[in-house]
TORKOL-4160 file (C-alpha; in steps of 0.2 Angstrom, whole numbers, padded with zeros to 4 digits, m for minus):
257
<pt num="1" X="0000" Y="0000" Z="0000"/>
<pt num="2" X="0006" Y="0018" Z="m0003"/>
<pt num="3" X="0009" Y="0028" Z="0012"/>
<pt num="4" X="0000" Y="0044" Z="0005"/>
<pt num="5" X="m0016" Y="0034" Z="0002"/>
<pt num="6" X="m0024" Y="0042" Z="0018"/>
<pt num="7" X="m0021" Y="0060" Z="0012"/>
<pt num="8" X="m0033" Y="0056" Z="m0002"/>
<pt num="9" X="m0046" Y="0050" Z="0010"/>
<pt num="10" X="m0044" Y="0065" Z="0021"/>
<pt num="11" X="m0047" Y="0077" Z="0008"/>
<pt num="12" X="m0064" Y="0069" Z="0003"/>
<pt num="13" X="m0069" Y="0068" Z="0021"/>
<pt num="14" X="m0065" Y="0087" Z="0022"/>
<pt num="15" X="m0077" Y="0091" Z="0007"/>
<pt num="16" X="m0089" Y="0079" Z="0015"/>
<pt num="17" X="m0092" Y="0092" Z="0029"/>
<pt num="18" X="m0104" Y="0100" Z="0017"/>
<pt num="19" X="m0115" Y="0086" Z="0011"/>
<pt num="20" X="m0129" Y="0091" Z="0021"/>
<pt num="21" X="m0148" Y="0090" Z="0023"/>
<pt num="22" X="m0151" Y="0089" Z="0004"/>
<pt num="23" X="m0144" Y="0071" Z="0004"/>
<pt num="24" X="m0155" Y="0065" Z="0018"/>
<pt num="25" X="m0171" Y="0071" Z="0011"/>
<pt num="26" X="m0176" Y="0084" Z="0022"/>
<pt num="27" X="m0169" Y="0100" Z="0028"/>
<pt num="28" X="m0169" Y="0109" Z="0045"/>
<pt num="29" X="m0165" Y="0124" Z="0056"/>
<pt num="30" X="m0157" Y="0122" Z="0073"/>
<pt num="31" X="m0164" Y="0136" Z="0084"/>
<pt num="32" X="m0156" Y="0131" Z="0099"/>
<pt num="33" X="m0140" Y="0120" Z="0105"/>
<pt num="34" X="m0144" Y="0104" Z="0113"/>
<pt num="35" X="m0133" Y="0089" Z="0117"/>
<pt num="36" X="m0137" Y="0073" Z="0109"/>
<pt num="37" X="m0134" Y="0056" Z="0117"/>
<pt num="38" X="m0125" Y="0050" Z="0102"/>
<pt num="39" X="m0113" Y="0065" Z="0104"/>
<pt num="40" X="m0105" Y="0063" Z="0121"/>
<pt num="41" X="m0089" Y="0071" Z="0116"/>
<pt num="42" X="m0096" Y="0086" Z="0109"/>
<pt num="43" X="m0084" Y="0097" Z="0116"/>
<pt num="44" X="m0069" Y="0090" Z="0108"/>
<pt num="45" X="m0079" Y="0088" Z="0092"/>
<pt num="46" X="m0083" Y="0107" Z="0091"/>
<pt num="47" X="m0064" Y="0110" Z="0093"/>
<pt num="48" X="m0060" Y="0099" Z="0079"/>
<pt num="49" X="m0074" Y="0105" Z="0068"/>
<pt num="50" X="m0068" Y="0123" Z="0070"/>
<pt num="51" X="m0051" Y="0118" Z="0064"/>
<pt num="52" X="m0058" Y="0108" Z="0049"/>
<pt num="53" X="m0069" Y="0124" Z="0044"/>
<pt num="54" X="m0055" Y="0135" Z="0044"/>
<pt num="55" X="m0045" Y="0125" Z="0033"/>
<pt num="56" X="m0059" Y="0124" Z="0022"/>
<pt num="57" X="m0063" Y="0142" Z="0021"/>
<pt num="58" X="m0046" Y="0147" Z="0018"/>
<pt num="59" X="m0039" Y="0133" Z="0006"/>
<pt num="60" X="m0051" Y="0120" Z="0001"/>
<pt num="61" X="m0067" Y="0131" Z="m0003"/>
<pt num="62" X="m0057" Y="0145" Z="m0013"/>
<pt num="63" X="m0048" Y="0131" Z="m0023"/>
<pt num="64" X="m0066" Y="0123" Z="m0028"/>
<pt num="65" X="m0074" Y="0141" Z="m0033"/>
<pt num="66" X="m0059" Y="0144" Z="m0045"/>
<pt num="67" X="m0061" Y="0126" Z="m0052"/>
<pt num="68" X="m0080" Y="0128" Z="m0054"/>
<pt num="69" X="m0077" Y="0144" Z="m0063"/>
<pt num="70" X="m0064" Y="0138" Z="m0076"/>
<pt num="71" X="m0071" Y="0121" Z="m0079"/>
<pt num="72" X="m0085" Y="0118" Z="m0091"/>
<pt num="73" X="m0100" Y="0109" Z="m0083"/>
<pt num="74" X="m0098" Y="0092" Z="m0094"/>
<pt num="75" X="m0080" Y="0092" Z="m0090"/>
<pt num="76" X="m0084" Y="0093" Z="m0073"/>
<pt num="77" X="m0097" Y="0080" Z="m0073"/>
<pt num="78" X="m0086" Y="0068" Z="m0083"/>
<pt num="79" X="m0072" Y="0070" Z="m0068"/>
<pt num="80" X="m0084" Y="0067" Z="m0055"/>
<pt num="81" X="m0090" Y="0051" Z="m0065"/>
<pt num="82" X="m0073" Y="0045" Z="m0067"/>
<pt num="83" X="m0070" Y="0045" Z="m0048"/>
<pt num="84" X="m0086" Y="0038" Z="m0044"/>
<pt num="85" X="m0084" Y="0024" Z="m0056"/>
<pt num="86" X="m0068" Y="0020" Z="m0046"/>
<pt num="87" X="m0078" Y="0017" Z="m0030"/>
<pt num="88" X="m0088" Y="0004" Z="m0039"/>
<pt num="89" X="m0074" Y="m0007" Z="m0033"/>
<pt num="90" X="m0076" Y="m0005" Z="m0015"/>
<pt num="91" X="m0096" Y="m0007" Z="m0016"/>
<pt num="92" X="m0092" Y="m0023" Z="m0025"/>
<pt num="93" X="m0082" Y="m0029" Z="m0011"/>
<pt num="94" X="m0092" Y="m0023" Z="0003"/>
<pt num="95" X="m0108" Y="m0030" Z="m0005"/>
<pt num="96" X="m0100" Y="m0047" Z="m0006"/>
<pt num="97" X="m0094" Y="m0046" Z="0012"/>
<pt num="98" X="m0113" Y="m0041" Z="0017"/>
<pt num="99" X="m0120" Y="m0055" Z="0008"/>
<pt num="100" X="m0128" Y="m0044" Z="m0005"/>
<pt num="101" X="m0123" Y="m0052" Z="m0021"/>
<pt num="102" X="m0136" Y="m0044" Z="m0032"/>
<pt num="103" X="m0128" Y="m0028" Z="m0027"/>
<pt num="104" X="m0111" Y="m0034" Z="m0029"/>
<pt num="105" X="m0116" Y="m0040" Z="m0048"/>
<pt num="106" X="m0123" Y="m0023" Z="m0051"/>
<pt num="107" X="m0107" Y="m0012" Z="m0045"/>
<pt num="108" X="m0097" Y="m0025" Z="m0056"/>
<pt num="109" X="m0108" Y="m0023" Z="m0072"/>
<pt num="110" X="m0108" Y="m0004" Z="m0070"/>
<pt num="111" X="m0088" Y="m0003" Z="m0067"/>
<pt num="112" X="m0086" Y="m0015" Z="m0082"/>
<pt num="113" X="m0097" Y="m0005" Z="m0092"/>
<pt num="114" X="m0093" Y="0013" Z="m0088"/>
<pt num="115" X="m0074" Y="0009" Z="m0089"/>
<pt num="116" X="m0076" Y="0003" Z="m0107"/>
<pt num="117" X="m0091" Y="0010" Z="m0116"/>
<pt num="118" X="m0092" Y="0025" Z="m0104"/>
<pt num="119" X="m0072" Y="0028" Z="m0108"/>
<pt num="120" X="m0064" Y="0025" Z="m0093"/>
<pt num="121" X="m0080" Y="0030" Z="m0082"/>
<pt num="122" X="m0080" Y="0049" Z="m0088"/>
<pt num="123" X="m0098" Y="0043" Z="m0095"/>
<pt num="124" X="m0110" Y="0035" Z="m0084"/>
<pt num="125" X="m0117" Y="0023" Z="m0096"/>
<pt num="126" X="m0123" Y="0011" Z="m0084"/>
<pt num="127" X="m0135" Y="0023" Z="m0077"/>
<pt num="128" X="m0142" Y="0028" Z="m0093"/>
<pt num="129" X="m0146" Y="0008" Z="m0095"/>
<pt num="130" X="m0154" Y="0010" Z="m0078"/>
<pt num="131" X="m0142" Y="m0001" Z="m0070"/>
<pt num="132" X="m0140" Y="0006" Z="m0053"/>
<pt num="133" X="m0136" Y="0000" Z="m0035"/>
<pt num="134" X="m0131" Y="0006" Z="m0018"/>
<pt num="135" X="m0115" Y="0012" Z="m0013"/>
<pt num="136" X="m0106" Y="0001" Z="0001"/>
<pt num="137" X="m0091" Y="0004" Z="0012"/>
<pt num="138" X="m0084" Y="m0005" Z="0027"/>
<pt num="139" X="m0093" Y="0005" Z="0038"/>
<pt num="140" X="m0108" Y="m0002" Z="0032"/>
<pt num="141" X="m0102" Y="m0019" Z="0032"/>
<pt num="142" X="m0097" Y="m0017" Z="0051"/>
<pt num="143" X="m0114" Y="m0012" Z="0055"/>
<pt num="144" X="m0121" Y="m0029" Z="0044"/>
<pt num="145" X="m0109" Y="m0038" Z="0056"/>
<pt num="146" X="m0117" Y="m0032" Z="0071"/>
<pt num="147" X="m0104" Y="m0019" Z="0076"/>
<pt num="148" X="m0112" Y="m0005" Z="0086"/>
<pt num="149" X="m0113" Y="0014" Z="0077"/>
<pt num="150" X="m0103" Y="0021" Z="0093"/>
<pt num="151" X="m0102" Y="0039" Z="0098"/>
<pt num="152" X="m0102" Y="0053" Z="0084"/>
<pt num="153" X="m0085" Y="0060" Z="0081"/>
<pt num="154" X="m0077" Y="0074" Z="0070"/>
<pt num="155" X="m0058" Y="0069" Z="0064"/>
<pt num="156" X="m0045" Y="0081" Z="0059"/>
<pt num="157" X="m0047" Y="0083" Z="0042"/>
<pt num="158" X="m0060" Y="0068" Z="0039"/>
<pt num="159" X="m0073" Y="0077" Z="0046"/>
<pt num="160" X="m0089" Y="0069" Z="0053"/>
<pt num="161" X="m0089" Y="0050" Z="0057"/>
<pt num="162" X="m0093" Y="0038" Z="0070"/>
<pt num="163" X="m0081" Y="0026" Z="0079"/>
<pt num="164" X="m0088" Y="0011" Z="0069"/>
<pt num="165" X="m0084" Y="0022" Z="0053"/>
<pt num="166" X="m0068" Y="0027" Z="0059"/>
<pt num="167" X="m0064" Y="0009" Z="0060"/>
<pt num="168" X="m0068" Y="0004" Z="0043"/>
<pt num="169" X="m0058" Y="0018" Z="0036"/>
<pt num="170" X="m0040" Y="0008" Z="0033"/>
<pt num="171" X="m0050" Y="m0006" Z="0023"/>
<pt num="172" X="m0059" Y="0008" Z="0012"/>
<pt num="173" X="m0042" Y="0015" Z="0009"/>
<pt num="174" X="m0034" Y="m0002" Z="0004"/>
<pt num="175" X="m0050" Y="m0003" Z="m0008"/>
<pt num="176" X="m0046" Y="0013" Z="m0016"/>
<pt num="177" X="m0037" Y="0011" Z="m0034"/>
<pt num="178" X="m0028" Y="0027" Z="m0032"/>
<pt num="179" X="m0020" Y="0020" Z="m0018"/>
<pt num="180" X="m0008" Y="0008" Z="m0029"/>
<pt num="181" X="m0004" Y="0021" Z="m0042"/>
<pt num="182" X="0015" Y="0021" Z="m0040"/>
<pt num="183" X="0020" Y="0038" Z="m0049"/>
<pt num="184" X="0019" Y="0052" Z="m0036"/>
<pt num="185" X="0015" Y="0066" Z="m0047"/>
<pt num="186" X="0001" Y="0056" Z="m0056"/>
<pt num="187" X="m0005" Y="0050" Z="m0038"/>
<pt num="188" X="m0004" Y="0068" Z="m0031"/>
<pt num="189" X="m0014" Y="0076" Z="m0047"/>
<pt num="190" X="m0028" Y="0063" Z="m0045"/>
<pt num="191" X="m0029" Y="0065" Z="m0027"/>
<pt num="192" X="m0031" Y="0084" Z="m0028"/>
<pt num="193" X="m0043" Y="0084" Z="m0044"/>
<pt num="194" X="m0054" Y="0072" Z="m0034"/>
<pt num="195" X="m0054" Y="0083" Z="m0018"/>
<pt num="196" X="m0058" Y="0099" Z="m0027"/>
<pt num="197" X="m0070" Y="0091" Z="m0039"/>
<pt num="198" X="m0080" Y="0083" Z="m0024"/>
<pt num="199" X="m0079" Y="0101" Z="m0014"/>
<pt num="200" X="m0085" Y="0110" Z="m0030"/>
<pt num="201" X="m0101" Y="0098" Z="m0031"/>
<pt num="202" X="m0105" Y="0103" Z="m0014"/>
<pt num="203" X="m0103" Y="0122" Z="m0015"/>
<pt num="204" X="m0123" Y="0125" Z="m0018"/>
<pt num="205" X="m0128" Y="0114" Z="m0003"/>
<pt num="206" X="m0121" Y="0126" Z="0009"/>
<pt num="207" X="m0136" Y="0137" Z="0007"/>
<pt num="208" X="m0145" Y="0125" Z="0016"/>
<pt num="209" X="m0138" Y="0127" Z="0034"/>
<pt num="210" X="m0149" Y="0135" Z="0047"/>
<pt num="211" X="m0144" Y="0140" Z="0064"/>
<pt num="212" X="m0128" Y="0131" Z="0073"/>
<pt num="213" X="m0117" Y="0125" Z="0059"/>
<pt num="214" X="m0110" Y="0111" Z="0070"/>
<pt num="215" X="m0127" Y="0105" Z="0077"/>
<pt num="216" X="m0136" Y="0107" Z="0059"/>
<pt num="217" X="m0120" Y="0096" Z="0050"/>
<pt num="218" X="m0121" Y="0083" Z="0063"/>
<pt num="219" X="m0139" Y="0079" Z="0064"/>
<pt num="220" X="m0140" Y="0079" Z="0044"/>
<pt num="221" X="m0125" Y="0069" Z="0043"/>
<pt num="222" X="m0130" Y="0056" Z="0056"/>
<pt num="223" X="m0147" Y="0054" Z="0049"/>
<pt num="224" X="m0139" Y="0052" Z="0029"/>
<pt num="225" X="m0128" Y="0040" Z="0037"/>
<pt num="226" X="m0141" Y="0029" Z="0044"/>
<pt num="227" X="m0151" Y="0030" Z="0029"/>
<pt num="228" X="m0137" Y="0022" Z="0020"/>
<pt num="229" X="m0133" Y="0009" Z="0033"/>
<pt num="230" X="m0151" Y="0004" Z="0033"/>
<pt num="231" X="m0152" Y="0003" Z="0013"/>
<pt num="232" X="m0164" Y="0016" Z="0013"/>
<pt num="233" X="m0175" Y="0013" Z="0028"/>
<pt num="234" X="m0176" Y="0030" Z="0038"/>
<pt num="235" X="m0170" Y="0027" Z="0057"/>
<pt num="236" X="m0175" Y="0039" Z="0071"/>
<pt num="237" X="m0177" Y="0056" Z="0063"/>
<pt num="238" X="m0165" Y="0069" Z="0072"/>
<pt num="239" X="m0176" Y="0083" Z="0066"/>
<pt num="240" X="m0192" Y="0077" Z="0072"/>
<pt num="241" X="m0194" Y="0090" Z="0087"/>
<pt num="242" X="m0200" Y="0107" Z="0090"/>
<pt num="243" X="m0182" Y="0114" Z="0089"/>
<pt num="244" X="m0182" Y="0112" Z="0070"/>
<pt num="245" X="m0192" Y="0122" Z="0059"/>
<pt num="246" X="m0189" Y="0122" Z="0040"/>
<pt num="247" X="m0203" Y="0126" Z="0027"/>
<pt num="248" X="m0204" Y="0123" Z="0010"/>
<pt num="249" X="m0203" Y="0142" Z="0007"/>
<pt num="250" X="m0185" Y="0141" Z="0014"/>
<pt num="251" X="m0181" Y="0127" Z="0004"/>
<pt num="252" X="m0186" Y="0136" Z="m0011"/>
<pt num="253" X="m0176" Y="0152" Z="m0004"/>
<pt num="254" X="m0161" Y="0141" Z="m0002"/>
<pt num="255" X="m0160" Y="0139" Z="m0022"/>
<pt num="256" X="m0169" Y="0154" Z="m0027"/>
<pt num="257" X="m0154" Y="0162" Z="m0039"/>
């Protein structure tokens, strides 16, 4: 394994700080701070969150904005497709470990089709053929094996996680094809492009943030993650209480430009 692989994973995790409620199917406003039982280390987590936010504000976000400005939309889409296609390998492996043979077959088919007909994955031909499945990682595999979620934790550079997902990171790194690129310049270039492209794709979603940024991102990330672990079945809704208020007008205003 190449020793620089964790750097790429770190960058993707930092970008994921902005994968907010848009991906959960709902959005909300935190009107007051309230500790949640799944976040017993909130004091420490907030300090790490502030550190990550500073790095994003002064380094990653400006780079992503510049990238979006100079990159034509079709090219940006193709680059995102390329890196998503590499993730099908991880999905195949973890689907097999979870006993999801059908999803493993779909991921394998997607990878083969998009890598050939889709020109190394730049074109998502498989989706146009209605060949779609669920993404899987080793954190989800551990959940299938009965490992508990554990407390919520914010990792330096990596961003939101849980104890269970953190334990799965090394395996996910080993299943990343870019880990095995021998040429340093090529590996670093692909790493940087992946991180910046991912962050650029999340710029618009920041407008959904309401109230306390830490609480909003924590709650929406946890709901989204549980949705993934449960294969689309929603668990307890962290927004189902009087402290959250986000109506349709707010949602429309977030994208009214």
